C-alpha positions in Angstrom: 74.6 -57.0 55.4 77.3 -54.9 53.6 77.9 -51.3 54.4 76.7 -50.3 50.9 73.2 -51.8 51.4 72.9 -50.2 54.8 73.4 -46.7 53.4 70.5 -44.5 54.4 68.5 -43.1 51.6 69.1 -39.5 50.3 67.6 -37.0 52.7 69.1 -33.7 51.4 68.0 -31.4 48.6 67.2 -32.7 45.2 70.1 -34.2 43.4 71.6 -32.2 40.7 69.9 -34.6 38.1 66.7 -33.7 39.6 67.1 -30.0 39.3 68.1 -30.4 35.7 64.7 -32.2 35.2 62.8 -29.4 36.6 64.4 -26.9 34.5 63.7 -29.1 31.4 60.1 -29.3 32.5 59.9 -25.5 32.9 61.5 -25.0 29.5 58.8 -27.4 28.1 56.0 -25.3 29.8 57.4 -22.3 28.1 57.7 -23.7 24.7 54.2 -25.1 24.9 52.8 -21.7 25.8 54.6 -19.9 22.9 53.7 -22.7 20.3 50.0 -22.6 21.3 49.5 -19.0 21.7 50.9 -18.2 18.3 48.2 -20.3 16.3 45.6 -18.8 18.4 46.4 -15.3 17.1 46.8 -16.5 13.6 43.2 -18.1 13.8 41.7 -14.9 15.2 43.3 -12.8 12.3 41.8 -15.4 9.8 38.3 -14.7 11.1 37.4 -18.3 11.9 35.6 -19.7 15.0 37.0 -22.3 17.5 37.2 -22.6 21.3 38.7 -25.1 23.6 41.3 -25.8 26.2 44.4 -28.0 26.0 46.4 -29.5 29.0 50.1 -30.7 28.7 51.5 -32.8 31.6 55.3 -33.4 31.8 54.7 -37.0 32.7 54.0 -39.2 35.9 56.0 -38.4 39.1 58.4 -41.4 40.0 58.1 -41.1 43.8 55.2 -41.0 46.4 54.5 -38.5 49.0 57.1 -40.1 51.3 59.9 -39.7 48.9 60.0 -43.5 48.0 60.0 -45.0 44.7 56.4 -46.0 43.5 57.7 -49.0 41.6 60.1 -51.7 42.8 63.3 -51.4 41.2 62.3 -47.9 40.1 65.9 -46.5 41.4 66.3 -43.6 43.7 63.6 -40.8 44.2 65.3 -37.7 42.5 62.9 -35.1 43.5 59.7 -34.3 45.6 58.5 -31.4 43.7 55.0 -31.8 42.0 54.9 -32.4 38.3 54.3 -29.1 36.4 51.1 -28.8 34.3 50.4 -26.2 31.7 47.1 -25.1 30.6 46.4 -23.2 27.3 43.1 -21.5 26.3 42.3 -20.3 22.8 39.9 -17.6 22.2 38.8 -16.6 18.5 36.5 -14.0 17.3 34.1 -14.5 14.3 32.8 -11.6 12.1 29.4 -11.6 10.3 28.7 -9.9 7.0 25.2 -8.4 6.0 24.1 -7.8 2.4 21.6 -5.1 1.6 19.7 -4.9 -1.7 18.0 -1.6 -2.8 15.3 -1.4 -5.4 14.8 1.7 -7.6 11.4 2.7 -9.2 11.3 4.7 -12.4 8.1 6.4 -13.5 7.7 7.5 -17.2 5.4 10.4 -18.2 3.9 10.6 -21.6 4.5 13.9 -23.5 2.3 13.0 -26.6 -0.6 10.8 -27.6 0.8 9.5 -30.9 0.2 10.1 -34.5 -2.8 10.7 -36.9 -4.0 12.3 -40.2 -6.9 14.0 -41.5 -8.0 15.7 -44.8 -10.8 17.5 -46.5 -11.4 18.4 -50.3 -13.7 21.6 -50.6 -13.4 21.8 -54.4 -11.8 19.9 -57.2 -8.7 22.0 -57.4 -7.1 21.5 -53.7 -7.1 19.4 -50.7 -6.3 20.3 -47.1 -4.6 18.0 -44.9 -3.8 17.8 -41.0 -1.2 15.5 -39.6 -0.2 14.7 -35.9 3.4 13.5 -35.4 4.4 12.6 -31.8 1.8 15.0 -30.3 2.7 17.9 -32.8 0.0 19.1 -35.2 0.8 20.0 -39.0 -1.2 21.7 -41.7 -0.6 21.2 -45.4 -2.4 21.6 -48.8 -2.3 19.5 -51.9 -3.0 21.5 -55.1 -3.9 20.6 -58.7 -5.8 17.5 -57.7 -8.2 17.9 -60.5 -5.6 17.8 -63.3 -3.2 15.4 -61.3 -5.2 13.3 -58.8 -2.1 11.5 -57.7 -0.1 14.6 -57.0 1.8 13.8 -53.8 3.3 17.3 -53.2 2.4 19.1 -50.1 2.6 23.1 -50.1 1.8 25.6 -47.6 2.2 29.4 -46.9 1.3 32.3 -49.3 3.9 31.2 -51.8 2.9 27.5 -51.7 6.4 26.5 -50.5 6.9 22.8 -50.1 6.3 21.3 -46.6 3.9 21.5 -43.7 3.0 24.4 -41.3 3.8 23.6 -37.5 0.7 24.6 -35.8 2.2 24.2 -32.3 4.1 27.5 -32.8 0.9 29.5 -33.2 -0.4 31.8 -30.3 -2.8 30.0 -27.9 -1.5 26.5 -28.5 -2.2 24.5 -25.3 0.8 23.5 -23.3 -0.7 22.0 -20.2 -1.7 18.8 -21.7 -0.3 16.7 -24.7 -2.3 17.0 -28.0 -3.9 13.6 -29.0 -5.7 14.3 -32.2 -6.0 16.9 -35.0 -8.7 17.4 -37.8 -9.4 19.9 -40.6 -12.3 21.1 -42.6 -12.6 23.8 -45.2 -15.4 25.8 -47.0 -14.7 28.6 -49.5 -11.7 30.7 -48.5 -11.6 29.3 -44.8 -9.9 26.2 -43.4 -10.5 25.2 -39.7 -8.0 23.0 -37.8 -9.2 21.5 -34.5 -7.2 19.6 -31.7 -8.1 17.7 -28.6 -5.7 17.4 -25.6 -5.2 14.3 -23.4 -7.1 16.2 -20.9 -10.1 16.4 -23.1 -10.0 20.1 -24.0 -10.8 21.2 -27.7 -9.2 24.1 -29.5 -9.8 25.5 -32.9 -7.7 27.5 -35.3 -8.8 29.7 -38.3 -6.5 29.6 -41.6 -6.9 31.5 -44.8 -7.6 29.4 -48.0 -8.4 31.5 -50.9 -8.1 28.7 -53.5 -4.4 29.1 -54.4 -2.6 29.0 -50.9 -3.0 28.0 -47.2 -1.9 30.5 -44.5 -2.0 29.7 -40.8 -3.1 31.5 -38.7 -5.4 33.7 -40.9 -4.0 37.2 -41.2 -5.6 40.2 -39.7 -8.3 41.8 -41.9 -9.8 45.3 -41.0 -11.1 45.1 -37.4 -10.4 41.3 -37.2 -7.2 40.5 -35.6 -4.9 37.7 -36.6 -6.3 34.3 -35.8 -5.0 32.2 -32.9 -5.9 28.9 -31.2 -8.9 29.4 -29.1 -10.7 27.0 -26.7 -14.2 26.1 -27.7 -17.0 26.9 -25.3 -18.5 25.0 -23.8 -15.9 22.1 -23.6 -17.1 18.6 -24.1 
């Protein structure tokens, strides 16, 4: 047998080539750690959810535990160091979003009952009218109906000025409940207006009607004070 074939196997430290391979494997482990850790941070920032573990192995070791090649014709055993293994674990946090819906309730309060109209004709020369507009009562007079029955002109006051008298401005007018209706009746030189509130209270007002004008409230006469709204008694 030739001396070359009788040469004893390498018993010393790992050959230079083996040390280089170890360094390369260590570099691979470092690169894998950086490459995998970076996506993990990006995923967490993106608020997605994913968990798991990944194992990277540098490859099968060419030698057995006695330092001999595992496969025939495998060449010299370069190193006895174990094959490095790198394990990377990714942890990601997910965020939940809650939606709250609020409901608002609006309550409307009525301030008036509506509209209405009433009238009376005590003689052939004039007609007295009452009108309710959005809860406010008005008084008016239509003169000369005997000569001109279709006369549409409404007058009021001592000088028979055009228009209506706002009865809500007279003393004693109820303010604790909306007015829902108004009526009028006349006899001789007197006209009486009545209203009823939403709460059911009835009030009356005396106006002067001398055949040529309508004055509300009736002015004071002697010991009789100026008229005002007065609640009837008893109430219905």
